[in-house]
N, C-alpha and C positions, 0 to 999 in steps of 0.2 A: 585658712588652707582646706584644701580638699582631703578626704579619706584616702589613703593609698590604693584601697580596693577601687573606689570610684575612679581614680586616675588610671589604673589598669584596664577598666571596663572601657573607658573613652579611648585608650590606645588601641585596643581590640577593636572596637567599632571602626574607628579611622581606619586601621589596617585591613579590615574586612571590606570596606568601601573602595579602598584603593586596588585591592585585588580584583573586585568586581569591574573597575574602570577598566583595569589591564586585560581582563578576559573579553571585554566589550572591543577594545581596540585590536585584539588578536583576531577575534571574529571578523571584524571590519575588514582586517587586513587580508584574512583568508579569502572574504567575499570578493574583494577587489581582485586579488590574485585569479580567482576563478573566472571573473569576468574578462580579464586580460586573455587567459588562456583561451577562453570561448571565443573571443574576437579572433585571436590568431588561427584557430582551428577553422572558423567560418570563412576568414580569408583564403586559407589554404584550399578549402573545398571549392570556393568560387574559382579558383585558378586550375583546380583539377576535377573536372566534371565526372571523369570515369570514377574516382572515388567516392564522390557523392552519389552517383547512381548504385555503386556496389553497396554502399552502406543503407540506401533506400531499398534494394532488394533484400538484404539482410533482415531489415525491420520488417519487411512484409512477411518474410519467412517466419519469423518470431511470432508475429501476431497470428498467423495461420495456426502454427503449432500451439500457441496458448489456445485458440479456439477448439482446436480438435481435441486437446486435453480435457476442457471444459465438457465438450460433448461426451467424451469416453467417460468421465466422472458421472455425468448424468445418466449415461446408460448403466453404468454400474449400480447407480442408487435405485434405477428402476428395477433392474434385476434382483437386487437385494431386497426390495420391498416385495416384489412378487414372491420370492423365496420365504420371506417371513410370513406373509399371507398364507401361503400354501402349508407351511410348517405349523401355523396356528391352530389350536382346536376350533371346531366348527363353531362352537358358542360365541367366541370372540372375533371370528374371521369378519363377520358384516360390520363389526364396530371399527375394526381396524381399516377396512376398505373405505369407510365413510371417512375417519379420521385423516387417511392419507389423501383422498379426493378433495376433501375440503382443503388441507394444508397446500396441496399442489395447485389448487385452482386459485387460491389467494396469492400465491407467490407469483404464478404466471401472469395474474391480472396485474400485479404490480409491475413486473418486468414490462408487460406490453404496454402499460399506460405511460411508463418512463421512456421507453425506447421507440415507440412509433407513434 
């Protein structure tokens, strides 16, 4: 007959796998429920083009706001870089300018190669 400790270990293993199966089933149910809700919402949008148009406008506004935010952050980074360079001792100013230039040049080239 098996050692009681081995038996306990086997029971714990079996219980753990059961819990994993239950979690998978719950996640699957949630996914099915989400899909049903999405389908219902799509049907409702198709019946009411005004709401669909309004959502589209709101999404465009959000995208525009995010792009403006990114642009503002870039301008802030540029101004901060200028401030740092101006405040730096003349001895290291040239080194900083070269470092910033190479950093931004590399990043911009990667962005341009990906996006355009």
